[in-house]
C-alpha positions in Angstrom: 238.3 193.5 102.4 238.8 190.4 99.9 239.4 186.9 100.5 242.9 185.4 99.8 244.1 189.0 100.0 247.8 189.7 100.9 249.0 190.7 104.3 249.2 193.0 106.0 245.6 193.5 107.3 243.9 196.1 105.3 240.9 197.7 103.6 240.3 199.3 100.3 238.8 202.7 100.2 237.7 204.5 97.0 236.6 208.2 96.9 235.6 209.3 93.3 238.5 208.4 91.1 240.9 208.0 93.8 241.6 204.8 95.8 243.8 203.7 98.5 244.8 200.7 100.8 244.6 201.6 104.4 246.4 199.4 106.9 244.2 198.5 109.6 246.7 198.3 112.5 248.5 201.7 112.0 245.7 203.5 110.2 248.0 204.5 107.4 247.8 204.4 103.5 250.0 201.8 102.2 249.2 202.1 98.3 247.3 204.8 96.4 246.0 208.0 97.5 242.8 209.8 98.8 242.1 213.5 99.3 242.8 214.9 102.8 239.3 215.1 104.0 238.4 211.4 102.7 241.6 210.1 104.3 240.7 211.5 107.6 237.0 210.1 107.3 238.3 206.7 106.4 240.8 206.8 109.3 238.5 207.8 111.8 235.7 205.1 110.7 238.7 202.4 110.7 239.9 203.5 114.2 236.5 203.1 115.5 235.9 199.7 113.9 239.5 198.5 114.3 238.7 195.4 116.3 235.9 194.1 114.0 238.0 195.0 110.8 240.8 192.9 112.4 238.5 190.0 113.4 236.9 190.0 109.7 240.5 189.9 108.4 241.2 186.7 110.5 237.8 185.3 109.2 238.6 186.3 105.7 242.1 184.3 105.8 240.3 181.3 107.3 237.4 181.7 104.4 234.8 182.2 107.0 231.8 184.4 106.5 232.5 188.0 107.4 230.6 190.1 109.9 228.7 193.4 108.7 230.4 196.6 109.6 228.6 199.8 109.2 229.8 201.6 106.1 231.6 204.9 106.2 228.8 206.9 104.1 226.1 206.0 106.5 228.4 206.2 109.7 230.4 209.5 108.9 227.7 211.7 107.1 224.2 211.7 105.7 223.9 213.5 102.7 221.6 216.7 102.9 218.7 216.4 100.2 217.1 219.9 100.7 217.6 222.8 103.1 215.7 225.7 104.1 215.5 228.4 106.5 212.6 228.9 108.8 211.4 231.7 111.3 213.2 232.2 114.6 216.7 231.1 113.7 215.8 227.4 112.4 216.5 225.3 109.5 214.4 222.6 108.3 216.6 219.9 106.9 216.0 216.7 104.8 218.6 213.9 104.3 218.7 211.4 101.8 217.8 208.5 104.2 214.3 210.4 104.6 215.2 211.8 108.1 213.7 215.3 108.0 212.9 217.8 110.8 213.8 221.2 112.2 216.7 222.2 113.9 217.3 225.5 116.3 220.4 227.4 115.4 220.1 230.5 117.8 222.5 228.8 120.3 224.8 227.8 117.7 225.1 231.4 115.8 227.8 233.1 117.6 231.2 234.8 116.8 232.0 237.0 113.9 231.4 234.2 111.4 227.8 233.1 112.4 226.6 236.1 114.0 225.2 237.8 110.7 223.0 234.7 110.6 220.7 236.0 113.1 219.3 238.3 110.6 216.4 236.3 108.9 217.6 237.8 105.5 221.0 236.3 105.9 219.9 233.0 107.1 217.6 232.4 104.2 220.7 232.4 101.9 221.7 229.0 103.5 222.7 226.5 100.7 224.1 223.0 100.3 226.9 221.8 97.9 227.5 218.6 96.1 229.4 217.4 99.2 226.5 217.6 101.7 228.3 220.9 103.3 226.1 223.4 104.5 227.1 227.2 104.4 226.3 230.9 103.4 228.0 233.3 101.1 231.0 233.7 103.6 231.5 230.1 103.6 230.7 229.2 107.2 228.2 226.6 108.2 226.9 223.8 110.6 228.3 220.3 110.4 225.6 218.2 108.5 226.3 215.3 110.8 225.6 217.5 113.8 222.2 218.5 112.4 221.5 215.0 111.6 222.1 213.9 115.2 219.9 216.7 116.6 217.1 215.8 114.4 217.4 212.3 114.7 217.4 212.5 118.4 214.5 214.9 118.5 211.3 212.7 117.9 209.1 215.8 118.0 211.0 217.5 115.3 211.0 214.4 113.2 208.5 214.3 110.2 
């Protein structure tokens, strides 16, 4: 958001080499483009913060200081720095914000895509990619944000 910017109220979003102008009131791209996943993440973030964004827009028009709004990256997903399998269906995960701990996967490993991970050999094949997604050779994996919440909520599991 910029001072002296044109109406309607909007935010500028960038992702890699892509950029878009997102209208706050209707959560739609006005100009530019973003990949589908980035568009979904920005739209969800903007919907959650719509009231604050509109208040900031009015303050910007009046040349007043803006309130701080939690940025998308810290809100949407913490990046995984390191992941490793542990005994008894557990993963040890370290995030880029230094949050680290173990999470129990046994209750999450069901159905044809996840059932093989009950085997310690298969569980040990877990890997992360450049986008902080976790998975195994068949592509399925737990959501990093769900793992982060489970670890952050478990004081005993934090390191």
